[in-house]
C-alpha positions as CSV (number, residue, x, y, z in Angstrom):
1,M,-39.0,0.4,-82.4
2,T,-36.9,2.6,-84.7
3,D,-33.5,3.4,-83.3
4,I,-34.0,6.5,-81.1
5,D,-32.3,8.0,-78.1
6,P,-32.9,5.9,-74.9
7,E,-34.4,9.0,-73.2
8,D,-36.8,9.4,-76.1
9,A,-37.7,5.7,-75.9
10,K,-38.8,6.4,-72.3
11,L,-41.2,9.0,-73.6
12,V,-42.7,6.4,-75.9
13,T,-43.4,4.2,-72.9
14,L,-45.0,7.0,-71.0
15,A,-47.2,8.0,-74.0
16,R,-48.3,4.4,-74.6
17,S,-49.2,3.9,-70.9
18,V,-51.3,7.1,-70.6
19,R,-53.1,6.3,-73.8
20,A,-53.9,2.8,-72.6
21,R,-54.8,3.8,-69.0
22,N,-57.3,6.4,-70.2
23,G,-58.6,4.5,-73.3
24,A,-57.8,7.6,-75.4
25,A,-57.2,8.0,-79.1
26,E,-53.7,9.4,-78.4
27,G,-51.1,9.6,-75.8
28,A,-48.2,12.0,-75.7
29,A,-45.2,12.7,-73.6
30,V,-42.6,15.6,-73.6
31,R,-39.3,16.2,-71.8
32,D,-38.4,19.7,-70.7
33,L,-34.9,21.2,-70.6
34,D,-34.4,20.1,-67.0
35,G,-35.2,16.4,-67.9
36,R,-38.7,16.4,-66.3
37,T,-41.3,14.5,-68.2
38,Y,-45.0,15.2,-68.7
39,N,-47.6,13.0,-70.3
40,A,-51.2,13.4,-71.3
41,S,-53.9,11.8,-73.4
42,T,-56.5,13.3,-75.7
43,V,-59.0,15.7,-73.9
44,A,-62.4,15.5,-75.5
45,L,-64.9,17.4,-73.3
46,P,-67.9,19.3,-74.7
47,S,-66.2,22.6,-73.8
48,L,-62.5,21.7,-74.3
49,K,-60.8,19.7,-76.9
50,L,-57.0,19.1,-76.9
51,T,-54.8,16.6,-78.7
52,A,-52.6,14.6,-76.4
53,L,-49.6,16.5,-77.5
54,Q,-51.2,19.9,-76.8
55,A,-52.2,18.6,-73.4
56,A,-48.7,17.4,-72.6
57,V,-47.2,20.7,-73.7
58,A,-49.8,22.6,-71.6
59,A,-48.9,20.4,-68.6
60,A,-45.2,21.2,-69.1
61,V,-45.8,25.0,-69.5
62,S,-48.1,25.1,-66.5
63,S,-45.4,23.5,-64.5
64,G,-42.8,26.1,-65.5
65,A,-41.0,24.5,-68.4
66,E,-39.3,27.1,-70.6
67,G,-38.4,24.7,-73.4
68,L,-38.6,21.1,-74.6
69,E,-35.9,18.6,-75.6
70,A,-38.2,16.1,-77.2
71,A,-41.8,14.9,-77.7
72,V,-43.6,11.7,-78.6
73,V,-47.1,11.0,-79.9
74,V,-48.6,7.5,-79.8
75,T,-51.6,7.2,-82.1
76,E,-53.2,5.1,-84.8
77,A,-53.1,8.1,-87.1
78,N,-50.4,8.6,-89.6
79,L,-49.6,12.2,-88.8
80,V,-49.2,14.8,-86.1
81,D,-51.6,17.6,-86.8
82,A,-50.2,21.1,-87.5
83,E,-51.6,22.7,-84.3
84,S,-50.0,20.1,-82.1
85,L,-46.7,20.4,-83.8
86,A,-46.9,24.2,-83.5
87,A,-47.4,23.9,-79.7
88,V,-44.1,21.9,-79.5
89,R,-42.3,24.3,-81.9
90,D,-43.3,27.2,-79.6
91,L,-40.9,25.6,-77.1
92,T,-38.2,24.0,-79.3
93,A,-37.3,24.8,-82.9
94,T,-35.2,21.6,-83.4
95,G,-36.2,19.0,-80.7
96,P,-37.4,15.8,-82.3
97,V,-41.1,14.9,-82.3
98,H,-41.5,11.2,-82.7
99,L,-44.7,9.7,-84.2
100,A,-45.2,6.1,-82.9
101,N,-48.0,3.6,-83.4
102,T,-49.9,2.0,-80.6
103,A,-47.3,-0.9,-80.4
104,G,-44.7,1.7,-79.6
105,E,-42.9,1.5,-83.0
106,V,-41.6,4.9,-84.0
107,R,-42.7,5.5,-87.6
108,E,-41.4,9.0,-88.2
109,Q,-39.4,11.8,-86.6
110,L,-40.5,15.3,-87.4
């Protein structure tokens, strides 16, 4: 894993575990300004489609989070889509968004 903050490394673990548990394409985790964490996997229903990061942000907001400190996406893809990144940026202009592969190795920080 790339050298990242230990608290952000915990987000990688949460994102990997929710992805594996649900057999999903992606897993994500976010940490709010109070240090609470939220994780989610891809939602792919006929009537609702969310990336894992969008779902994690939605879980945080629906629980009362007013801002985010950091976010992680675990995926086989090589990028975080613009809509997912925009959801995070609605809650933090500068907090890191880490992109990790399914082995938990952080490939990029956005």
